[in-house]
Backbone as a printed PyTorch tensor [residue, N CA C, xyz], in Angstrom:
tensor([[[ 26.8130, -36.6820,  -3.4020],
         [ 27.1860, -35.3780,  -2.9000],
         [ 26.8650, -34.2880,  -3.9200]],

        [[ 27.1360, -34.5910,  -5.2040],
         [ 26.8580, -33.6160,  -6.2520],
         [ 25.3700, -33.3070,  -6.3180]],

        [[ 24.5480, -34.3210,  -6.1290],
         [ 23.0930, -34.1180,  -6.1830],
         [ 22.6220, -33.2260,  -5.0430]],

        [[ 23.2110, -33.4030,  -3.8860],
         [ 22.8130, -32.5910,  -2.7340],
         [ 23.1890, -31.1320,  -2.9680]],

        [[ 24.4000, -30.9020,  -3.4550],
         [ 24.8330, -29.5200,  -3.7150],
         [ 23.9770, -28.8880,  -4.8050]],

        [[ 23.6950, -29.6660,  -5.8550],
         [ 22.8520, -29.1500,  -6.9340],
         [ 21.4530, -28.8160,  -6.4150]],

        [[ 20.9000, -29.6850,  -5.5850],
         [ 19.5800, -29.4410,  -5.0040],
         [ 19.6020, -28.1990,  -4.1190]],

        [[ 20.6710, -28.0450,  -3.3330],
         [ 20.8050, -26.8770,  -2.4630],
         [ 20.8880, -25.5880,  -3.2800]],

        [[ 21.6810, -25.6070,  -4.3280],
         [ 21.8280, -24.4250,  -5.1800],
         [ 20.5030, -24.0790,  -5.8480]],

        [[ 19.8100, -25.0690,  -6.3840],
         [ 18.5160, -24.8160,  -7.0270],
         [ 17.4990, -24.2790,  -6.0310]],

        [[ 17.5020, -24.8050,  -4.8240],
         [ 16.5760, -24.3330,  -3.7920],
         [ 16.8500, -22.8780,  -3.4470]],

        [[ 18.1250, -22.5560,  -3.2590],
         [ 18.4600, -21.1750,  -2.9150],
         [ 18.1280, -20.2010,  -4.0390]],

        [[ 18.3340, -20.6150,  -5.2940],
         [ 17.9940, -19.7270,  -6.4080],
         [ 16.4910, -19.5310,  -6.5400]],

        [[ 15.7180, -20.5080,  -6.1540],
         [ 14.2680, -20.3740,  -6.2930],
         [ 13.6550, -19.5710,  -5.1520]],

        [[ 14.3310, -19.4460,  -4.0230],
         [ 13.7730, -18.7310,  -2.8710],
         [ 13.4790, -17.2670,  -3.1660]],

        [[ 14.3800, -16.4880,  -3.7690],
         [ 14.0460, -15.0900,  -4.0350],
         [ 12.8500, -14.9640,  -4.9790]],

        [[ 12.7100, -15.8720,  -5.9060],
         [ 11.5900, -15.8090,  -6.8270],
         [ 10.2750, -16.0650,  -6.1170]],

        [[ 10.2660, -17.0200,  -5.1930],
         [  9.0470, -17.3100,  -4.4510],
         [  8.6870, -16.1350,  -3.5700]],

        [[  9.6690, -15.5300,  -2.9090],
         [  9.4100, -14.4170,  -2.0030],
         [  8.9120, -13.1780,  -2.7130]],

        [[  9.2210, -13.0170,  -3.9910],
         [  8.8140, -11.8160,  -4.6960],
         [  7.7150, -12.0830,  -5.7070]],

        [[  7.0750, -13.2420,  -5.6280],
         [  6.0580, -13.5960,  -6.6120],
         [  4.8200, -12.7190,  -6.4870]],

        [[  4.5170, -12.2720,  -5.2860],
         [  3.3080, -11.4720,  -5.0730],
         [  3.6850, -10.0550,  -4.6790]],

        [[  3.0000,  -9.1130,  -5.2590],
         [  3.1970,  -7.7300,  -4.8500],
         [  2.0400,  -7.3570,  -3.9470]],

        [[  2.1450,  -6.2280,  -3.3300],
         [  1.1110,  -5.8180,  -2.3870],
         [  0.7770,  -4.3500,  -2.5970]],

        [[  0.1040,  -3.7820,  -1.6570],
         [ -0.3430,  -2.4010,  -1.7240],
         [  0.8570,  -1.4480,  -1.7450]],

        [[  0.8980,  -0.5520,  -2.7440],
         [  1.9740,   0.4360,  -2.8550],
         [  1.6290,   1.7110,  -2.1000]],

        [[  0.3810,   2.1740,  -2.2350],
         [ -0.0540,   3.3780,  -1.5290],
         [ -1.5720,   3.3710,  -1.4190]],

        [[ -2.0590,   4.2160,  -0.5350],
         [ -3.5120,   4.3170,  -0.3570],
         [ -3.8890,   5.7370,   0.0140]],

        [[ -5.1090,   6.0780,  -0.3320],
         [ -5.6810,   7.3590,   0.0670],
         [ -7.1040,   7.0840,   0.5340]],

        [[ -7.3450,   7.1750,   1.8230],
         [ -6.5090,   7.6650,   2.9040],
         [ -5.3600,   6.7040,   3.2090]],

        [[ -4.2650,   7.2910,   3.7060],
         [ -3.0630,   6.5190,   4.0080],
         [ -3.2420,   5.7490,   5.3120]],

        [[ -2.4840,   4.6710,   5.4490],
         [ -2.4990,   3.8520,   6.6640],
         [ -2.2020,   4.7280,   7.8750]],

        [[ -3.0780,   4.6610,   8.8970],
         [ -2.8810,   5.3900,  10.1420],
         [ -3.2090,   6.8680,  10.0920]],

        [[ -3.7130,   7.3560,   8.9700],
         [ -3.9860,   8.7980,   8.8570],
         [ -5.3010,   9.1680,   9.5420]],

        [[ -5.4540,  10.4580,   9.7970],
         [ -6.6930,  11.0110,  10.3280],
         [ -7.2760,  11.9030,   9.2360]],

        [[ -8.4450,  11.5260,   8.7390],
         [ -9.1050,  12.2720,   7.6690],
         [-10.0160,  13.3060,   8.3170]],

        [[ -9.8430,  14.5880,   7.9450],
         [-10.6040,  15.6640,   8.5700],
         [-11.6430,  16.2620,   7.6300]],

        [[-11.7480,  15.7070,   6.4280],
         [-12.7660,  16.1530,   5.4830],
         [-13.6610,  14.9790,   5.1330]],

        [[-14.8510,  15.2620,   4.6630],
         [-15.7910,  14.2190,   4.2890],
         [-15.1470,  13.2600,   3.2840]],

        [[-15.2790,  11.9670,   3.5340],
         [-14.6580,  10.9600,   2.6730],
         [-15.5790,  10.6480,   1.5010]],

        [[-15.0780,  10.8850,   0.2870],
         [-15.8680,  10.6300,  -0.9190],
         [-15.2980,   9.5110,  -1.7610]],

        [[-13.9890,   9.2320,  -1.6180],
         [-13.4090,   8.1580,  -2.4020],
         [-12.2000,   7.5660,  -1.6960]],

        [[-11.9760,   6.3000,  -1.9980],
         [-10.8240,   5.5660,  -1.4960],
         [-10.0420,   5.1040,  -2.7190]],

        [[ -8.7280,   5.3600,  -2.7330],
         [ -7.8820,   4.9710,  -3.8600],
         [ -6.7590,   4.0740,  -3.3400]],

        [[ -6.6850,   2.8510,  -3.8760],
         [ -5.6350,   1.9040,  -3.5220],
         [ -4.7740,   1.6600,  -4.7560]],

        [[ -3.4670,   1.8010,  -4.6230],
         [ -2.5420,   1.5780,  -5.7290],
         [ -1.6650,   0.3820,  -5.3780]],

        [[ -1.5740,  -0.5670,  -6.3070],
         [ -0.8470,  -1.8070,  -6.0780],
         [  0.3810,  -1.8890,  -6.9770]],

        [[  1.2500,  -2.8360,  -6.6980],
         [  2.4420,  -3.0570,  -7.4900],
         [  2.2150,  -4.0730,  -8.5950]],

        [[  0.9700,  -4.3520,  -8.9080],
         [  0.6090,  -5.2850,  -9.9730],
         [ -0.6910,  -4.8320, -10.6020]],

        [[ -0.9780,  -5.3230, -11.7780],
         [ -2.2500,  -5.0200, -12.4230],
         [ -3.3470,  -5.7290, -11.6360]],

        [[ -4.4320,  -5.0120, -11.3560],
         [ -5.5440,  -5.5530, -10.5890],
         [ -6.5670,  -6.1270, -11.5680]],

        [[ -6.9030,  -7.3970, -11.3830],
         [ -7.8150,  -8.0930, -12.2870],
         [ -9.2630,  -7.9890, -11.8040]],

        [[-10.2010,  -8.2430, -12.7180],
         [-11.6200,  -8.2580, -12.3890],
         [-11.8660,  -9.2790, -11.2750]],

        [[-12.8290,  -9.0130, -10.4130],
         [-13.1210,  -9.8770,  -9.2780],
         [-12.4980,  -9.3610,  -7.9980]],

        [[-11.6890,  -8.3010,  -8.1010],
         [-11.0730,  -7.6960,  -6.9230],
         [-12.1160,  -6.8460,  -6.2100]],

        [[-12.0600,  -6.8050,  -4.8760],
         [-13.0720,  -6.0910,  -4.0910],
         [-12.4390,  -5.3120,  -2.9480]],

        [[-13.2210,  -4.3870,  -2.4070],
         [-12.8540,  -3.7130,  -1.1610],
         [-14.1160,  -3.2700,  -0.4510]],

        [[-14.0590,  -3.2760,   0.8750],
         [-15.1730,  -2.8120,   1.7030],
         [-14.6280,  -1.8650,   2.7580]],

        [[-15.5220,  -1.0660,   3.3080],
         [-15.1790,  -0.1040,   4.3460],
         [-15.9380,  -0.5130,   5.5980]],

        [[-15.2220,  -0.7090,   6.7150],
         [-15.8600,  -1.1620,   7.9440],
         [-15.4940,  -0.2590,   9.1120]],

        [[-16.4700,  -0.1300,  10.0320],
         [-16.2480,   0.6320,  11.2480],
         [-17.1570,   0.1040,  12.3410]],

        [[-16.5480,  -0.2710,  13.4520],
         [-17.2940,  -0.6880,  14.6440],
         [-18.4090,  -1.6700,  14.3070]],

        [[-18.1090,  -2.6860,  13.5270],
         [-19.0730,  -3.7370,  13.1990],
         [-20.0250,  -3.4100,  12.0630]],

        [[-19.9370,  -2.2330,  11.4800],
         [-20.8020,  -1.8450,  10.3700],
         [-19.9930,  -1.8370,   9.0820]],

        [[-20.5630,  -2.4320,   8.0350],
         [-19.9100,  -2.4410,   6.7300],
         [-20.5880,  -1.4170,   5.8340]],

        [[-19.7820,  -0.5630,   5.2100],
         [-20.2820,   0.4430,   4.2830],
         [-19.8730,   0.0170,   2.8810]],

        [[-20.8530,  -0.1380,   2.0080],
         [-20.5760,  -0.5500,   0.6280],
         [-20.2210,   0.6800,  -0.2080]],

        [[-19.2940,   0.5000,  -1.1160],
         [-18.9490,   1.5680,  -2.0450],
         [-20.0210,   1.6380,  -3.1300]],

        [[-20.3610,   2.8530,  -3.5660],
         [-21.3420,   3.0240,  -4.6350],
         [-20.8090,   2.4370,  -5.9340]],

        [[-19.4950,   2.5800,  -6.1360],
         [-18.8770,   2.0930,  -7.3570],
         [-17.4080,   1.7890,  -7.0580]],

        [[-16.9070,   0.6880,  -7.6070],
         [-15.4920,   0.3480,  -7.5010],
         [-14.9570,   0.1990,  -8.9160]],

        [[-13.9780,   1.0440,  -9.2530],
         [-13.3910,   1.0350, -10.5910],
         [-11.9810,   0.4590, -10.5340]],

        [[-11.6390,  -0.3640, -11.5260],
         [-10.3080,  -0.9360, -11.6470],
         [ -9.6380,  -0.3440, -12.8820]],

        [[ -8.4140,   0.1360, -12.7180],
         [ -7.6690,   0.6990, -13.8350],
         [ -6.1960,   0.3570, -13.6320]],

        [[ -5.7120,  -0.6370, -14.3650],
         [ -4.3380,  -1.1170, -14.2470],
         [ -4.0230,  -1.4940, -12.7990]],

        [[ -3.1630,  -0.7150, -12.1280],
         [ -2.7590,  -1.0310, -10.7530],
         [ -3.6050,  -0.3120,  -9.7040]],

        [[ -4.6470,   0.4090, -10.1090],
         [ -5.4020,   1.2490,  -9.1830],
         [ -6.8390,   0.7410,  -9.0350]],

        [[ -7.2940,   0.6940,  -7.7790],
         [ -8.6890,   0.3740,  -7.4720],
         [ -9.2490,   1.5820,  -6.7180]],

        [[-10.3390,   2.1570,  -7.2680],
         [-10.9430,   3.3520,  -6.6900],
         [-12.3860,   3.0600,  -6.3080]],

        [[-12.7310,   3.3490,  -5.0640],
         [-14.1010,   3.1710,  -4.5840],
         [-14.7000,   4.5150,  -4.2250]],

        [[-15.9220,   4.7800,  -4.7140],
         [-16.6020,   6.0380,  -4.3870],
         [-17.7240,   5.7540,  -3.3960]],

        [[-17.9150,   6.6960,  -2.4990],
         [-18.9540,   6.5530,  -1.4770],
         [-19.6360,   7.9040,  -1.3020]],

        [[-20.9680,   7.9040,  -1.3660],
         [-21.7080,   9.1560,  -1.2250],
         [-22.3650,   9.2680,   0.1460]],

        [[-22.3950,   8.1810,   0.8750],
         [-23.0010,   8.1770,   2.2030],
         [-22.1580,   9.0110,   3.1580]],

        [[-22.8000,   9.8160,   3.9990],
         [-22.0960,  10.6030,   5.0040],
         [-21.6930,   9.6570,   6.1250]],

        [[-20.3980,   9.5450,   6.3710],
         [-19.8860,   8.6060,   7.3610],
         [-19.6880,   9.2960,   8.7070]],

        [[-20.0060,   8.6040,   9.8030],
         [-19.7750,   9.1890,  11.1310],
         [-18.2950,   9.1680,  11.4950]],

        [[-17.9020,  10.0480,  12.3860],
         [-16.5210,  10.0630,  12.8780],
         [-16.2670,   8.7810,  13.6530]],

        [[-15.2170,   8.0720,  13.2680],
         [-14.8790,   6.8030,  13.9120],
         [-13.6190,   6.2490,  13.2590]],

        [[-13.0270,   5.2310,  13.8660],
         [-11.9360,   4.5270,  13.1820],
         [-12.5260,   3.6080,  12.1000]],

        [[-11.8300,   3.4840,  10.9720],
         [-12.3040,   2.6720,   9.8480],
         [-11.1900,   1.7500,   9.3630]],

        [[-11.5960,   0.6780,   8.7190],
         [-10.6570,  -0.1810,   8.0140],
         [-11.1690,  -0.4100,   6.6040]],

        [[-10.2400,  -0.3760,   5.6580],
         [-10.5410,  -0.7320,   4.2690],
         [-10.0250,  -2.1540,   4.1060]],

        [[-10.9220,  -3.0960,   3.8960],
         [-10.5350,  -4.4850,   3.6610],
         [-10.5200,  -4.7060,   2.1600]],

        [[ -9.3630,  -5.0730,   1.6240],
         [ -9.2550,  -5.2610,   0.1820],
         [ -8.7880,  -6.6700,  -0.1430]],

        [[ -9.3060,  -7.1500,  -1.2560],
         [ -8.9000,  -8.4460,  -1.8020],
         [ -8.7630,  -8.2520,  -3.2990]],

        [[ -7.5550,  -8.4960,  -3.8130],
         [ -7.3520,  -8.3440,  -5.2440],
         [ -6.8930,  -9.6600,  -5.8430]],

        [[ -7.0760,  -9.7570,  -7.1250],
         [ -6.5210, -10.8580,  -7.8990],
         [ -5.4420, -10.2180,  -8.7640]],

        [[ -4.2000, -10.6340,  -8.5290],
         [ -3.0760, -10.0760,  -9.2690],
         [ -3.0110, -10.6620, -10.6650]],

        [[ -2.1230, -10.1200, -11.4620],
         [ -1.9830, -10.5450, -12.8420],
         [ -1.5780, -12.0220, -12.9180]],

        [[ -0.9500, -12.5540, -11.8640],
         [ -0.5630, -13.9670, -11.8580],
         [ -1.7170, -14.8800, -11.4500]],

        [[ -2.8770, -14.3060, -11.1250],
         [ -4.0570, -15.0880, -10.7880],
         [ -4.1840, -15.4130,  -9.3170]],

        [[ -3.1980, -15.0680,  -8.5140],
         [ -3.2550, -15.3770,  -7.0900],
         [ -3.9640, -14.2590,  -6.3190]],

        [[ -4.8140, -14.6400,  -5.3590],
         [ -5.4760, -13.6180,  -4.5390],
         [ -4.5070, -13.0470,  -3.5030]],

        [[ -4.6200, -11.7580,  -3.2830],
         [ -3.8260, -11.0480,  -2.2950],
         [ -4.8110, -10.2080,  -1.5010]],

        [[ -4.6520, -10.1420,  -0.1860],
         [ -5.5790,  -9.3420,   0.6070],
         [ -4.8420,  -8.5630,   1.6740]],

        [[ -5.5130,  -7.5290,   2.1850],
         [ -4.9080,  -6.7070,   3.2190],
         [ -5.9020,  -5.7250,   3.8020]],

        [[ -5.4120,  -4.9090,   4.7130],
         [ -6.2490,  -3.9630,   5.4470],
         [ -5.5190,  -2.6340,   5.5480]],

        [[ -6.2530,  -1.5370,   5.3990],
         [ -5.7210,  -0.1960,   5.6270],
         [ -6.5970,   0.4340,   6.7060]],

        [[ -5.9850,   0.8920,   7.7900],
         [ -6.7350,   1.5020,   8.8930],
         [ -6.5260,   3.0140,   8.8810]],

        [[ -7.5810,   3.7370,   9.1740],
         [ -7.5000,   5.1910,   9.2830],
         [ -8.6280,   5.6540,  10.1880]],

        [[ -8.6350,   6.9380,  10.5190],
         [ -9.6840,   7.4910,  11.3650],
         [-10.3400,   8.6660,  10.6550]],

        [[-11.6580,   8.7360,  10.7530],
         [-12.4040,   9.8590,  10.1960],
         [-12.7720,  10.7720,  11.3550]],

        [[-12.3630,  12.0440,  11.2710],
         [-12.6330,  13.0110,  12.3310],
         [-12.9630,  14.3570,  11.6950]],

        [[-14.1790,  14.4290,  11.1430],
         [-14.6410,  15.6500,  10.4920],
         [-15.3420,  16.4960,  11.5460]],

        [[-14.8570,  17.7390,  11.7120],
         [-15.4880,  18.6130,  12.6980],
         [-16.8420,  19.0510,  12.1940]],

        [[-17.8230,  18.9960,  13.0770],
         [-19.1680,  19.4430,  12.7180],
         [-19.1530,  20.9630,  12.6070]],

        [[-19.7680,  21.4660,  11.5600],
         [-19.8350,  22.9020,  11.3560],
         [-21.0450,  23.4200,  12.1230]],

        [[-20.7770,  24.1940,  13.1480],
         [-21.8610,  24.7470,  13.9600],
         [-22.4740,  25.9320,  13.2320]],

        [[-23.7870,  25.9430,  13.1970],
         [-24.4620,  27.0570,  12.5320],
         [-24.5310,  28.2370,  13.4840]],

        [[-23.8010,  29.2680,  13.1530],
         [-23.7800,  30.4750,  13.9530],
         [-24.4040,  31.5920,  13.1470]],

        [[-24.9410,  32.5860,  13.8190],
         [-25.5030,  33.7030,  13.0730],
         [-24.4150,  34.3630,  12.2260]],

        [[-24.7880,  34.7160,  11.0260],
         [-23.8500,  35.3290,  10.1130],
         [-23.7020,  36.8000,  10.4770]],

        [[-22.4690,  37.2040,  10.7430],
         [-22.1790,  38.5910,  11.0760],
         [-21.3980,  39.1440,   9.8910]],

        [[-21.9720,  40.1730,   9.2990],
         [-21.3060,  40.7570,   8.1420],
         [-20.2130,  41.7030,   8.6170]],

        [[-19.0430,  41.4680,   8.0870],
         [-17.9050,  42.3140,   8.4110],
         [-17.4370,  42.9800,   7.1230]],

        [[-16.7640,  44.0660,   7.2500],
         [-16.2540,  44.7070,   6.0390],
         [-15.2840,  43.7620,   5.3130]],

        [[-15.3290,  43.8110,   4.0080],
         [-14.4760,  42.9430,   3.1990],
         [-13.0200,  43.3490,   3.3640]],

        [[-12.1850,  42.3790,   3.6340],
         [-10.7530,  42.6320,   3.7390],
         [-10.0270,  41.5650,   2.9360]],

        [[ -8.8490,  41.9220,   2.5150],
         [ -8.0520,  40.9530,   1.7770],
         [ -7.3980,  40.0090,   2.7740]],

        [[ -7.4640,  38.7370,   2.4520],
         [ -6.8290,  37.7500,   3.3230],
         [ -5.8140,  36.9490,   2.5070]],

        [[ -4.7890,  36.5510,   3.1850],
         [ -3.7760,  35.7110,   2.5630],
         [ -4.1880,  34.2670,   2.7930]],

        [[ -4.1680,  33.4650,   1.7600],
         [ -4.6460,  32.0890,   1.8320],
         [ -3.5240,  31.1340,   2.2450]],

        [[ -3.0140,  31.3100,   3.4660],
         [ -1.9530,  30.4470,   3.9550],
         [ -2.4260,  29.0180,   4.2120]],

        [[ -3.6510,  28.8030,   4.7220],
         [ -4.0650,  27.4250,   4.9860],
         [ -3.9910,  26.5430,   3.7370]],

        [[ -4.3090,  27.0820,   2.5660],
         [ -4.2480,  26.2730,   1.3440],
         [ -2.8110,  25.8720,   1.0540]],

        [[ -1.8700,  26.7700,   1.2870],
         [ -0.4680,  26.4770,   1.0590],
         [ -0.0070,  25.4100,   2.0450]],

        [[ -0.4360,  25.5490,   3.3230],
         [ -0.0650,  24.5590,   4.3270],
         [ -0.6330,  23.1930,   3.9620]],

        [[ -1.8740,  23.1680,   3.4810],
         [ -2.5070,  21.9130,   3.1040],
         [ -1.7370,  21.2630,   1.9590]],

        [[ -1.3760,  22.0610,   0.9380],
         [ -0.6090,  21.5270,  -0.1820],
         [  0.7390,  21.0060,   0.2890]],

        [[  1.3740,  21.7180,   1.2240],
         [  2.6650,  21.2780,   1.7440],
         [  2.5210,  19.9670,   2.4920]],

        [[  1.4480,  19.8270,   3.3040],
         [  1.2780,  18.5790,   4.0540],
         [  0.9610,  17.4190,   3.1170]],

        [[  0.2180,  17.6620,   2.0400],
         [ -0.0510,  16.6050,   1.0590],
         [  1.2470,  16.2010,   0.3860]],

        [[  2.0840,  17.1810,   0.0300],
         [  3.3630,  16.8770,  -0.6040],
         [  4.2610,  16.0940,   0.3530]],

        [[  4.2760,  16.4790,   1.6370],
         [  5.0760,  15.7590,   2.6300],
         [  4.5860,  14.3270,   2.7760]],

        [[  3.2630,  14.1320,   2.7870],
         [  2.6920,  12.7900,   2.9210],
         [  3.0850,  11.9210,   1.7270]],

        [[  3.0000,  12.4800,   0.5100],
         [  3.3820,  11.7150,  -0.6790],
         [  4.8650,  11.3800,  -0.6480]],

        [[  5.6970,  12.3210,  -0.1860],
         [  7.1320,  12.0680,  -0.0920],
         [  7.3980,  10.9640,   0.9210]],

        [[  6.7030,  10.9850,   2.0430],
         [  6.8790,   9.9500,   3.0700],
         [  6.4700,   8.5870,   2.5300]],

        [[  5.3690,   8.5220,   1.7710],
         [  4.9420,   7.2520,   1.1920],
         [  5.9690,   6.7620,   0.1870]],

        [[  6.5230,   7.6620,  -0.6090],
         [  7.5270,   7.2870,  -1.5990],
         [  8.7680,   6.7490,  -0.8990]],

        [[  9.1990,   7.4020,   0.1840],
         [ 10.3660,   6.9500,   0.9280],
         [ 10.0980,   5.5710,   1.5110]],

        [[  8.8850,   5.3510,   2.0860],
         [  8.5350,   4.0550,   2.6380],
         [  8.5970,   2.9890,   1.5540]],

        [[  8.0250,   3.2650,   0.3900],
         [  8.0020,   2.2830,  -0.6970],
         [  9.3960,   2.0000,  -1.2050]],

        [[ 10.2490,   3.0410,  -1.3420],
         [ 11.5960,   2.8100,  -1.8540],
         [ 12.4200,   2.0420,  -0.8350]],

        [[ 12.2150,   2.2800,   0.4630],
         [ 12.9300,   1.5210,   1.4910],
         [ 12.5520,   0.0580,   1.4120]],

        [[ 11.2730,  -0.2140,   1.1970],
         [ 10.7940,  -1.5820,   1.0850],
         [ 11.4080,  -2.2630,  -0.1280]],

        [[ 11.4710,  -1.5530,  -1.2650],
         [ 12.0690,  -2.1010,  -2.4740],
         [ 13.5520,  -2.3580,  -2.2730]],

        [[ 14.2690,  -1.4280,  -1.6140],
         [ 15.6910,  -1.5900,  -1.3700],
         [ 15.9460,  -2.7950,  -0.4830]],

        [[ 15.1180,  -3.0020,   0.5360],
         [ 15.2680,  -4.1440,   1.4250],
         [ 15.0830,  -5.4460,   0.6760]],

        [[ 14.1140,  -5.5060,  -0.2000],
         [ 13.8620,  -6.7000,  -0.9920],
         [ 15.0220,  -6.9890,  -1.9260]],

        [[ 15.5650,  -5.9520,  -2.5490],
         [ 16.7140,  -6.1160,  -3.4460],
         [ 17.9360,  -6.5850,  -2.6700]],

        [[ 18.1490,  -6.0380,  -1.4810],
         [ 19.2830,  -6.4180,  -0.6630],
         [ 19.2010,  -7.8930,  -0.2820]],

        [[ 18.0280,  -8.3700,   0.0880],
         [ 17.8400,  -9.7760,   0.4390],
         [ 18.1720, -10.6540,  -0.7620]],

        [[ 17.6910, -10.2760,  -1.9290],
         [ 17.9660, -11.0510,  -3.1410],
         [ 19.4640, -11.1060,  -3.4240]],

        [[ 20.1450,  -9.9890,  -3.3250],
         [ 21.5880,  -9.9400,  -3.5790],
         [ 22.3430, -10.8150,  -2.5820]],

        [[ 21.9540, -10.7190,  -1.2990],
         [ 22.6230, -11.5340,  -0.2860],
         [ 22.4020, -13.0240,  -0.5330]],

        [[ 21.2080, -13.4040,  -0.9420],
         [ 20.9360, -14.8100,  -1.2280],
         [ 21.7470, -15.2980,  -2.4310]],

        [[ 21.8650, -14.5020,  -3.4570],
         [ 22.6580, -14.8800,  -4.6240],
         [ 24.1280, -15.0420,  -4.2300]],

        [[ 24.6430, -14.1060,  -3.4320],
         [ 26.0270, -14.2150,  -2.9770],
         [ 26.2300, -15.4760,  -2.1400]],

        [[ 25.2670, -15.7910,  -1.2750],
         [ 25.3630, -17.0050,  -0.4570],
         [ 25.4110, -18.2470,  -1.3440]],

        [[ 24.5890, -18.2830,  -2.3690],
         [ 24.5850, -19.4240,  -3.2870],
         [ 25.9240, -19.5360,  -4.0000]],

        [[ 26.4550, -18.4190,  -4.4440],
         [ 27.7520, -18.4410,  -5.1210],
         [ 28.8560, -18.9510,  -4.1970]],

        [[ 28.8700, -18.5110,  -2.9590],
         [ 29.8780, -18.9620,  -1.9960],
         [ 29.7190, -20.4600,  -1.7460]],

        [[ 28.4980, -20.9320,  -1.5420],
         [ 28.2480, -22.3530,  -1.3120],
         [ 28.6600, -23.1630,  -2.5370]],

        [[ 28.3210, -22.6630,  -3.7120],
         [ 28.7080, -23.3530,  -4.9390],
         [ 30.2200, -23.4300,  -5.0900]],

        [[ 30.9250, -22.3540,  -4.7780],
         [ 32.3800, -22.3260,  -4.8760],
         [ 33.0040, -23.3070,  -3.8910]],

        [[ 32.5030, -23.2890,  -2.6470],
         [ 33.0300, -24.2090,  -1.6320],
         [ 32.7660, -25.6490,  -2.0600]],

        [[ 31.5750, -25.9430,  -2.5740],
         [ 31.2530, -27.2890,  -3.0510],
         [ 32.1560, -27.7020,  -4.1930]],

        [[ 32.4200, -26.7930,  -5.0990],
         [ 33.2970, -27.0750,  -6.2320],
         [ 34.7130, -27.3980,  -5.7490]],

        [[ 35.2000, -26.5900,  -4.8210],
         [ 36.5530, -26.7850,  -4.2760],
         [ 36.6450, -28.1300,  -3.5450]],

        [[ 35.6040, -28.5000,  -2.8170],
         [ 35.6100, -29.7810,  -2.1050],
         [ 35.6260, -30.9420,  -3.0850]],

        [[ 34.8730, -30.8370,  -4.1490],
         [ 34.8230, -31.9060,  -5.1510],
         [ 36.1340, -31.9910,  -5.9280]],

        [[ 36.7630, -30.8710,  -6.1240],
         [ 38.0230, -30.8440,  -6.8840],
         [ 39.1430, -31.5180,  -6.0830]],

        [[ 39.0870, -31.4040,  -4.7490],
         [ 40.0930, -32.0130,  -3.8940],
         [ 40.0140, -33.5400,  -3.9300]],

        [[ 38.8170, -34.0860,  -4.1410],
         [ 38.6410, -35.5400,  -4.1700],
         [ 39.2140, -36.0440,  -5.4190]]])
């Protein structure tokens, strides 16, 4: 009986460690599900672990694979640059990294590219007037909101993982206490 309880306790203590052994994508630019309205020049993926050499990413759309001109690795960040003009379409970034623990981790980020074509119209000269640059402020606000939303998503994910670990530890303690009490009665 003691061996079974000991085995159960050891199994439960090892479960949170196994579940948290691998980290995954923390954030991406473009973000998952976003609509990009400007020409795409770079993709930035940030992970919760150091990214090792041999990690890759590709950009795919409607059966076509677009290779990045250069993929740079810097600690937890993988950045891919692309100079090719991409057509408007849905895209997926397929990534495969090797984490610091040596295990491969892979995933996908989906987004849509919808850059409006600039129609060439005759240039009409108008008198110079002062304009207020509200669109730039709105753009900065939307970028700040997007970063805040990503931070909230990441912190919620971290809180959920911590809560699971705490609940598992409490369960082990309760099981251990009950097992101890049962053995003490004998």
